[in-house]
Backbone bond lengths (Angstrom), bond angles and torsions (degrees), N, CA, C in turn:
res aa  C-N    CA-C-N  psi(-1)  N-CA   C-N-CA  omega(-1)  CA-C   N-CA-C  phi
1 M - - - 1.487 - - 1.517 108.14 -
2 R 1.326 114.12 134.32 1.456 119.41 -176.43 1.526 111.46 -77.20
3 K 1.286 112.61 128.96 1.473 117.85 178.07 1.522 110.25 -81.83
4 S 1.298 114.89 140.39 1.472 119.48 177.62 1.514 110.12 -85.84
5 S 1.268 115.47 135.83 1.482 119.35 177.93 1.511 109.84 -75.27
6 P 1.335 116.47 158.00 1.484 119.45 178.52 1.507 113.18 -58.61
7 S 1.311 117.24 -38.62 1.468 118.87 -178.63 1.510 110.87 -65.56
8 F 1.368 115.86 -36.10 1.454 119.71 179.10 1.524 110.70 -65.96
9 I 1.335 115.45 -41.12 1.469 119.07 -179.65 1.528 110.88 -63.67
10 L 1.321 116.10 -41.28 1.457 119.09 -179.72 1.509 111.37 -65.65
11 K 1.367 114.94 -37.83 1.456 117.03 179.74 1.514 110.85 -68.24
12 R 1.344 115.15 -37.92 1.459 119.30 -174.51 1.512 112.74 -77.56
13 F 1.302 114.18 -41.01 1.474 117.43 -175.22 1.541 113.32 -111.38
14 G 1.324 116.19 8.73 1.480 118.13 -176.85 1.509 113.82 -58.87
15 G 1.344 115.72 -44.57 1.466 118.05 -178.11 1.497 112.06 -65.02
16 R 1.386 115.86 -43.01 1.465 119.10 178.98 1.517 111.03 -65.41
17 F 1.293 117.13 -35.94 1.484 120.91 -179.08 1.523 111.66 -63.30
18 L 1.332 115.30 -41.93 1.469 118.97 179.51 1.519 111.70 -65.49
19 V 1.352 115.73 -37.88 1.481 118.82 179.85 1.506 110.39 -67.18
20 I 1.378 116.41 -43.14 1.457 120.19 -179.59 1.520 110.62 -64.34
21 A 1.352 116.97 -39.65 1.474 120.37 179.32 1.519 111.41 -64.64
22 A 1.314 117.31 -40.13 1.473 120.71 -179.76 1.514 111.30 -65.63
23 V 1.355 116.36 -40.31 1.467 119.48 179.04 1.509 110.35 -65.79
24 A 1.335 116.58 -41.87 1.477 120.20 179.50 1.515 111.23 -62.27
25 Y 1.306 116.86 -41.40 1.479 120.47 179.27 1.520 111.28 -64.01
26 A 1.344 116.48 -39.01 1.472 119.55 179.59 1.499 110.86 -65.76
27 V 1.366 116.98 -38.69 1.460 119.96 179.35 1.514 110.68 -65.47
28 V 1.319 116.11 -41.63 1.474 119.45 178.32 1.521 111.01 -64.64
29 A 1.337 117.59 -41.71 1.463 121.02 -178.41 1.514 111.85 -65.62
30 L 1.350 117.17 -33.37 1.457 119.84 -177.08 1.509 112.89 -85.85
31 T 1.336 117.48 -12.09 1.458 120.08 -179.38 1.516 109.86 -75.99
32 P 1.362 120.20 117.55 1.468 121.30 -176.83 1.504 111.38 -65.46
33 R 1.339 114.65 140.26 1.450 120.22 176.66 1.523 110.17 -77.62
34 P 1.304 116.58 142.59 1.488 118.34 178.86 1.521 110.96 -65.84
35 L 1.351 116.31 136.68 1.457 121.27 178.94 1.510 109.49 -74.18
36 R 1.329 114.06 147.55 1.456 118.84 175.15 1.522 109.60 -70.62
37 A 1.288 114.54 153.11 1.468 119.52 -179.68 1.517 109.62 -64.95
38 Q 1.371 115.87 140.68 1.448 124.13 175.16 1.537 111.84 57.98
39 T 1.342 116.89 38.84 1.466 120.70 176.95 1.519 108.49 -83.46
40 S 1.349 117.57 127.26 1.465 122.68 179.60 1.509 109.76 -108.11
41 V 1.313 115.67 145.87 1.458 122.06 179.36 1.514 108.53 -102.37
42 R 1.308 116.95 124.14 1.464 121.80 -179.95 1.510 110.16 -111.95
43 V 1.328 114.53 144.39 1.462 121.02 178.39 1.513 108.28 -107.99
44 L 1.304 116.31 126.57 1.458 119.92 178.91 1.521 109.85 -65.94
45 P 1.322 116.02 148.65 1.481 117.69 178.96 1.514 112.88 -56.05
46 S 1.349 116.16 -33.77 1.466 118.57 -178.86 1.516 112.47 -70.35
47 Q 1.381 117.14 -17.91 1.453 120.19 179.52 1.519 112.89 -94.38
48 Q 1.332 115.90 -8.10 1.450 118.53 178.72 1.515 110.61 -75.79
49 K 1.308 115.77 150.89 1.460 120.45 179.89 1.515 109.62 -71.86
50 P 1.335 118.04 119.56 1.469 119.06 -177.80 1.513 111.99 -66.77
51 V 1.337 115.33 145.96 1.454 121.57 177.77 1.512 108.25 -93.99
52 T 1.303 116.57 120.29 1.458 121.05 -178.37 1.508 109.54 -81.75
53 P 1.375 118.25 116.15 1.460 119.58 -179.25 1.514 111.47 -69.44
54 A 1.323 114.35 152.08 1.464 119.10 177.69 1.513 109.88 -68.16
55 P 1.308 118.52 140.08 1.471 120.21 -179.56 1.516 111.06 -61.60
56 A 1.337 115.15 134.49 1.464 120.74 -179.13 1.511 110.21 -80.59
57 E 1.313 115.98 147.74 1.448 120.77 176.98 1.525 109.70 -73.33
58 P 1.305 117.66 148.35 1.463 119.10 175.85 1.512 111.20 -57.77
59 A 1.332 115.79 145.69 1.466 119.94 -177.05 1.514 111.84 -60.02
60 A 1.325 115.22 -33.10 1.462 117.45 -176.61 1.519 112.23 -70.10
61 Q 1.364 117.81 -20.48 1.453 120.33 -177.57 1.523 112.19 -97.06
62 M 1.332 117.12 -5.60 1.452 119.79 -178.28 1.517 110.44 -90.29
63 P 1.330 118.52 140.62 1.461 119.93 178.24 1.509 110.95 -69.61
64 H 1.324 116.98 151.87 1.446 120.36 177.34 1.524 109.37 -62.33
65 P 1.341 117.76 135.80 1.465 119.45 -175.61 1.513 113.70 -68.79
66 E 1.330 117.86 -20.96 1.455 119.83 -174.71 1.522 111.55 -72.13
67 F 1.319 117.18 -51.94 1.452 120.01 179.62 1.513 108.42 -166.19
68 I 1.312 114.97 159.50 1.458 120.56 176.39 1.515 107.57 -101.64
69 P 1.334 117.81 109.93 1.461 119.83 -175.46 1.521 112.54 -66.89
70 Q 1.309 115.20 146.11 1.449 121.42 177.85 1.529 109.25 -117.29
71 P 1.331 118.39 134.43 1.455 120.12 178.58 1.524 111.18 -59.52
72 L 1.341 116.79 143.72 1.454 120.35 177.05 1.516 109.12 -150.08
73 N 1.294 115.41 170.26 1.464 121.58 178.43 1.523 108.05 -93.24
74 P 1.348 118.69 110.46 1.464 120.19 -176.75 1.516 113.92 -59.14
75 G 1.323 117.77 -22.28 1.454 119.33 -175.94 1.515 114.58 -82.45
76 Q 1.318 118.18 -6.34 1.460 120.80 -177.04 1.525 110.27 -93.15
77 L 1.341 116.57 117.16 1.452 120.32 177.21 1.519 109.66 -67.67
78 G 1.326 115.07 142.73 1.455 119.51 177.52 1.509 114.13 77.18
79 S 1.340 117.87 11.34 1.451 119.75 -178.83 1.521 112.07 -80.62
80 N 1.332 118.07 -11.95 1.454 121.06 179.69 1.523 111.27 -83.70
81 T 1.319 116.02 154.24 1.447 119.88 179.46 1.518 110.17 -73.07
82 R 1.328 116.73 141.44 1.457 122.65 178.37 1.517 107.12 -110.34
83 E 1.323 117.28 108.91 1.453 120.43 -170.96 1.524 112.59 -121.32
84 I 1.339 117.13 -61.40 1.460 121.54 -169.49 1.520 110.29 -103.23
85 P 1.335 118.52 122.94 1.471 120.63 176.28 1.527 110.66 -62.70
86 L 1.336 115.57 147.28 1.460 121.84 -176.96 1.523 110.90 -115.24
87 P 1.346 117.72 155.83 1.455 119.89 173.80 1.528 111.03 -60.17
88 Q 1.321 117.35 150.85 1.458 122.16 -175.76 1.519 112.83 -63.09
89 V 1.338 117.11 -21.66 1.461 120.75 -178.33 1.528 111.96 -61.95
90 F 1.325 117.00 -18.02 1.464 120.42 -178.95 1.532 112.19 -89.57
91 R 1.331 117.71 7.15 1.461 120.26 -175.61 1.526 111.37 -59.57
92 G 1.319 115.82 150.52 1.461 121.39 179.45 1.516 112.86 93.91
93 C 1.325 115.55 -164.20 1.470 121.66 -177.11 1.529 110.51 -117.91
94 W 1.325 114.78 150.01 1.458 122.07 -177.73 1.520 109.93 -132.34
95 F 1.333 114.85 151.19 1.469 120.09 178.00 1.525 108.90 -137.08
96 G 1.341 115.20 140.12 1.457 120.62 177.22 1.512 111.42 -148.60
97 Q 1.335 115.28 156.86 1.467 121.42 -179.36 1.520 109.18 -134.53
98 V 1.329 116.15 140.51 1.469 121.80 179.71 1.526 107.56 -122.20
99 S 1.322 115.99 103.86 1.466 120.54 -177.20 1.521 112.91 -98.69
100 A 1.352 118.13 -13.08 1.462 121.34 -179.75 1.520 108.86 -150.48
101 V 1.326 115.98 161.43 1.465 121.80 -179.96 1.522 109.46 -114.27
102 D 1.339 114.84 160.98 1.467 120.24 179.63 1.522 112.28 -89.48
103 S 1.322 118.03 -36.68 1.464 120.65 -177.67 1.514 110.09 -147.34
104 I 1.335 114.68 151.68 1.468 122.36 178.07 1.523 107.93 -135.00
105 R 1.333 116.24 128.97 1.468 120.68 176.94 1.526 108.90 -128.50
106 P 1.343 117.57 107.89 1.470 119.68 178.95 1.524 111.21 -62.93
107 L 1.318 116.18 142.53 1.464 122.76 177.18 1.518 111.90 -110.69
108 S 1.318 116.72 -0.14 1.454 121.59 -178.66 1.526 109.41 -141.79
109 P 1.345 117.90 140.96 1.468 119.69 175.98 1.517 112.75 -59.88
110 A 1.336 115.86 -22.97 1.468 119.80 -178.84 1.521 112.55 -80.86
111 A 1.344 116.67 -8.82 1.464 119.86 -179.05 1.527 108.63 -79.53
112 G 1.298 115.86 90.42 1.463 120.96 -179.32 1.517 111.33 -86.54
113 H 1.321 115.86 -107.44 1.467 120.63 178.11 1.525 109.36 -72.94
114 I 1.333 116.15 121.77 1.461 121.83 -179.57 1.527 108.80 -104.82
115 R 1.323 115.29 124.46 1.471 119.73 178.34 1.523 108.81 -109.06
116 W 1.332 115.83 123.32 1.458 120.80 176.46 1.515 109.49 -91.46
117 L 1.316 116.59 126.55 1.460 121.51 176.62 1.523 108.42 -96.28
118 T 1.320 117.28 129.67 1.460 122.08 -178.49 1.526 110.64 -55.73
119 K 1.330 114.97 132.78 1.463 121.04 179.81 1.526 109.88 -113.12
120 T 1.326 115.78 149.46 1.463 121.80 174.28 1.525 109.15 -123.03
121 Y 1.332 115.25 147.47 1.460 121.41 -179.59 1.521 109.77 -130.95
122 T 1.317 115.32 136.33 1.461 121.82 173.56 1.525 108.05 -129.21
123 L 1.338 116.03 125.70 1.463 121.99 -178.69 1.515 109.31 -125.66
124 C 1.317 117.66 136.32 1.457 121.75 175.95 1.531 110.00 -130.63
125 Y 1.332 114.89 128.98 1.464 121.89 178.86 1.525 107.70 -115.52
126 R 1.317 116.67 123.94 1.456 121.97 -179.51 1.526 109.46 -123.94
127 Q 1.327 114.37 156.61 1.450 119.22 177.67 1.516 109.61 -89.65
128 K 1.296 116.03 134.88 1.453 121.70 -179.43 1.528 108.63 -87.37
129 G 1.327 115.54 109.22 1.455 119.80 -177.95 1.524 112.01 76.63
130 Y 1.334 115.59 -170.80 1.468 120.35 -176.60 1.525 111.99 -72.51
131 S 1.312 117.83 -38.87 1.458 121.56 -178.43 1.523 112.25 -132.04
132 G 1.323 115.95 25.19 1.460 120.02 -178.44 1.514 112.71 -82.56
133 P 1.331 117.98 -178.27 1.464 121.74 -178.63 1.522 112.48 -74.16
134 W 1.333 115.27 156.88 1.455 121.46 174.29 1.523 108.07 -84.51
135 E 1.339 115.79 131.44 1.453 120.11 -175.30 1.520 110.56 -133.72
136 L 1.346 114.50 157.84 1.458 120.72 175.19 1.529 107.65 -79.00
137 T 1.331 115.59 100.94 1.460 120.13 -175.87 1.526 112.95 -91.69
138 F 1.336 116.77 -21.28 1.461 119.50 176.61 1.522 108.65 -150.26
139 A 1.313 117.69 134.78 1.460 122.41 177.21 1.516 108.88 -149.49
140 E 1.317 115.27 133.58 1.457 119.74 -179.26 1.520 109.44 -142.63
141 G 1.333 115.83 127.07 1.453 122.05 172.16 1.505 108.41 -124.88
142 S 1.321 118.00 124.14 1.455 119.74 -172.93 1.527 110.45 -149.45
143 V 1.337 115.40 168.24 1.464 121.61 174.17 1.520 107.87 -72.88
144 A 1.351 115.87 130.47 1.466 119.86 -175.42 1.525 111.64 -60.55
145 D 1.319 117.01 -45.12 1.463 120.91 -179.90 1.524 107.69 -97.53
146 S 1.305 116.44 91.83 1.460 120.78 -176.44 1.524 113.35 -70.18
147 S 1.332 117.46 -11.82 1.464 120.13 -177.53 1.534 112.25 -73.72
148 I 1.352 117.55 -17.71 1.459 119.21 -177.39 1.532 112.30 -99.94
149 V 1.328 116.97 1.82 1.469 119.70 179.42 1.522 109.44 -126.62
150 S 1.312 115.03 165.65 1.461 120.91 177.39 1.532 108.48 -143.77
151 D 1.340 114.96 166.52 1.465 121.18 178.97 1.525 111.29 52.12
152 E 1.337 116.45 45.57 1.468 120.71 -176.74 1.528 110.01 -86.32
153 R 1.338 115.61 127.13 1.460 122.46 177.03 1.513 108.75 -138.56
154 Q 1.325 117.29 147.11 1.456 119.91 -177.62 1.516 111.10 -152.74
155 V 1.317 114.73 159.12 1.448 122.02 174.05 1.523 107.62 -154.56
156 M 1.340 115.98 144.36 1.460 121.76 177.86 1.523 108.43 -136.08
157 R 1.336 115.29 149.73 1.449 119.74 174.98 1.519 109.19 -156.14
158 V 1.325 115.67 165.92 1.458 121.78 177.77 1.522 108.62 -81.15
159 K 1.324 116.69 127.77 1.461 120.78 176.04 1.527 111.19 -88.48
160 S 1.348 116.88 -46.50 1.461 119.65 -177.36 1.520 109.88 -162.19
161 V 1.340 115.74 157.05 1.467 123.02 172.60 1.522 106.61 -104.71
162 E 1.325 116.23 119.76 1.460 121.14 -174.81 1.525 113.21 -96.42
163 G 1.330 118.01 -10.06 1.447 121.09 -178.69 1.516 110.32 175.85
164 P 1.349 118.16 -175.37 1.470 120.37 -178.35 1.521 113.77 -65.87
165 D 1.330 117.90 -16.97 1.462 120.51 -179.68 1.529 112.21 -137.00
166 R 1.334 116.85 21.79 1.469 120.29 -176.69 1.528 110.52 -135.98
167 V 1.329 115.41 134.29 1.461 121.14 175.01 1.525 108.94 -139.40
168 V 1.329 115.73 160.99 1.459 122.41 173.38 1.517 107.85 -119.08
169 L 1.322 116.33 125.30 1.459 122.15 178.80 1.521 109.73 -108.13
170 L 1.323 115.51 152.20 1.451 122.34 172.65 1.520 108.26 -113.33
171 S 1.320 115.40 131.41 1.453 120.28 179.69 1.523 109.12 -127.74
172 Y 1.325 115.00 130.42 1.458 120.65 175.87 1.524 108.36 -118.63
173 L 1.339 115.82 129.83 1.461 120.94 -178.95 1.523 109.08 -133.63
174 H 1.325 115.69 127.35 1.462 122.75 178.37 1.520 108.77 -119.48
175 F 1.333 116.76 133.64 1.467 119.92 176.73 1.522 109.57 -163.03
176 R 1.328 115.39 165.47 1.468 122.82 175.28 1.518 108.12 -115.84
177 A 1.340 115.61 135.10 1.463 120.48 -176.58 1.527 109.81 -143.09
178 P 1.334 117.56 144.63 1.471 120.05 179.09 1.522 111.06 -71.44
179 Q 1.310 115.42 140.37 1.465 121.63 177.01 1.530 109.29 -79.59
180 V 1.343 116.42 142.01 1.462 121.02 -179.74 1.524 109.49 -128.71
181 T 1.322 115.86 161.39 1.463 122.41 176.93 1.526 109.16 -81.61
182 P 1.345 118.63 170.99 1.475 120.15 176.15 1.521 113.37 -57.67
183 F 1.329 117.38 -18.53 1.460 121.55 178.97 1.528 112.60 -95.92
184 G 1.343 116.73 6.52 1.454 120.67 176.79 1.508 115.14 85.00
185 M 1.317 117.83 9.63 1.463 120.76 -179.79 1.525 109.51 -89.87
186 P 1.342 117.67 136.52 1.467 120.61 179.80 1.520 111.51 -67.20
187 T 1.326 116.25 143.07 1.464 121.72 179.50 1.523 112.36 -97.24
188 G 1.325 116.70 -8.71 1.452 120.26 -176.62 1.516 113.47 89.78
189 I 1.321 116.50 -2.09 1.458 121.51 179.05 1.524 109.47 -100.77
190 V 1.323 117.12 135.94 1.461 122.21 176.99 1.524 108.27 -109.91
191 N 1.322 116.51 121.69 1.464 121.91 -179.58 1.525 110.74 -92.89
192 T 1.330 115.70 142.44 1.458 122.03 172.25 1.521 107.60 -101.87
193 L 1.327 117.09 112.25 1.461 122.36 -171.14 1.524 111.46 -112.59
194 D 1.331 115.30 140.48 1.463 122.82 175.06 1.520 107.72 -127.74
195 E 1.331 116.69 121.17 1.459 122.03 -178.96 1.533 110.01 -112.74
196 L 1.325 116.11 123.98 1.457 122.30 173.81 1.521 107.42 -111.33
197 T 1.332 116.97 117.01 1.461 122.04 -172.03 1.521 111.18 -121.59
198 H 1.329 115.94 131.82 1.466 122.55 170.01 1.527 107.66 -98.80
199 L 1.333 116.70 116.95 1.458 121.60 179.52 1.527 109.34 -104.98
200 H 1.319 116.70 116.16 1.461 122.95 177.46 1.531 107.67 -96.05
201 C 1.328 116.21 107.78 1.464 122.21 -171.14 1.526 110.39 -109.55
202 A 1.340 115.36 135.71 1.475 121.14 178.40 1.525 108.37 -138.77
203 V 1.342 116.65 122.01 1.471 121.34 178.13 1.522 108.85 -77.28
204 N 1.346 116.47 136.94 1.471 119.58 -178.03 1.526 110.89 -75.23
205 A 1.339 115.28 178.54 1.465 121.01 -170.79 1.522 112.93 -63.46
206 D 1.338 117.76 -38.27 1.466 119.06 -178.33 1.530 113.05 -91.68
207 H 1.324 116.55 6.07 1.476 122.93 173.54 1.524 113.08 64.19
208 T 1.327 117.53 24.36 1.462 119.98 -179.92 1.525 113.11 -100.97
209 A 1.313 117.22 -14.29 1.462 120.95 -177.57 1.525 109.65 -146.51
210 M 1.297 114.65 161.88 1.456 122.01 179.84 1.529 108.32 -128.14
211 E 1.321 117.02 119.91 1.458 121.29 177.39 1.531 108.43 -84.35
212 V 1.326 115.46 131.42 1.465 120.25 -174.25 1.528 109.85 -127.66
213 R 1.315 115.50 127.99 1.462 123.17 171.06 1.526 107.56 -115.05
214 A 1.325 116.80 140.56 1.465 119.16 -174.56 1.516 112.05 -136.56
215 N 1.331 114.54 144.45 1.463 123.34 170.32 1.526 107.29 -115.91
216 V 1.330 115.96 128.94 1.461 121.26 -173.42 1.529 110.03 -120.89
217 F 1.326 116.15 129.53 1.464 122.61 173.12 1.519 107.35 -113.03
218 I 1.343 116.76 126.58 1.463 121.32 -173.75 1.524 109.83 -122.24
219 E 1.327 115.03 133.65 1.458 121.78 171.82 1.519 109.25 -110.71
220 N 1.330 115.23 144.65 1.457 121.83 176.47 1.519 107.85 -119.78
221 D 1.332 116.33 118.14 1.468 121.88 -176.85 1.524 111.09 54.22
222 G 1.344 116.74 39.37 1.452 121.65 175.37 1.512 115.20 80.88
223 K 1.337 118.73 7.94 1.461 121.86 -179.12 1.533 109.65 -121.54
224 P 1.354 117.09 143.40 1.479 119.41 177.76 1.521 110.78 -52.89
225 W 1.336 115.65 132.55 1.456 120.06 -171.98 1.530 112.24 -121.69
226 V 1.332 116.28 -55.26 1.462 119.08 -174.57 1.521 109.67 -161.21
227 Q 1.327 116.78 154.09 1.460 123.79 170.94 1.518 108.90 -116.83
228 M 1.330 116.50 142.13 1.459 121.62 -178.58 1.519 110.22 -137.60
229 T 1.317 116.00 159.53 1.460 122.61 170.10 1.519 108.55 -131.95
230 W 1.340 115.56 148.26 1.456 119.70 175.92 1.515 110.13 -151.65
231 R 1.337 115.48 163.43 1.464 123.33 177.27 1.514 108.86 -134.42
232 T 1.310 116.01 144.43 1.454 120.60 176.13 1.523 109.13 -158.38
233 R 1.323 115.29 -178.70 1.463 121.46 178.93 1.519 109.04 -128.18
234 F 1.332 115.95 127.34 1.457 121.52 172.89 1.528 108.01 -93.57
235 V 1.343 115.84 140.44 1.477 120.28 178.32 1.524 109.17 -118.29
236 R 1.313 114.78 155.82 1.464 119.31 177.47 1.518 110.20 -69.94
237 I 1.315 114.99 144.64 1.472 120.69 175.79 1.524 107.45 -129.64
238 G 1.321 117.13 142.39 1.455 121.10 179.93 1.506 110.58 74.69
239 A 1.344 115.30 -178.29 1.466 121.60 -178.65 1.519 109.85 -79.07
240 R 1.321 115.60 150.47 1.452 120.92 177.05 1.538 108.88 -68.76
241 T 1.317 114.04 141.75 1.461 119.29 -178.40 1.521 109.36 -106.81
242 G 1.302 116.09 134.49 1.447 119.73 175.73 1.502 114.40 84.27
243 G 1.355 118.36 22.06 1.454 121.10 177.09 1.487 114.10 97.35
């Protein structure tokens, strides 16, 4: 029997061989590889579906986080809330006046000429009962010259006691005042102003005065307007109560 040479076999079966090889390769390529044991699939953070945050309310429409002020009659003694007991060193009444500020930072491009109106503060701390806690029984912060403002409302309360001779007060003051030019001339515009003030109070060593530092946030017609800082000294007025 005649043996076929290799070249003859390739010529005769070459085409079929290529077809069979291509089919075999396709079968191997389509056969899934076995997964390794305990293989975990991780999703990259960039492939995760982002969570769309809820739109935030404008700052001017959000209530102040510290407290929501309530209108009151400044002339009524005891109209303020009595919440946090105070150290005895604060006993009696105090008076202070703020005629100028230390710094002004506009919060709006529209905040041009800023006029500070002198403010006065009166604080009274009384003891509740014979041996009860000392509390803020009366507090008033107002514009010194009431003739140039209208619709004035205010409220004050104790925010926190920081030590045996230190407290932080919150003061809210609402009023309407005419806008003026840098030369003091009225523009015909009346601004509605809301002042939220943090008063950091510390009684001095001889208990005759109280050093006060304040941070003030002001809104004009319900929109952020300006931030201010000031320092002053409150002095005792009247006789000391409770010894």
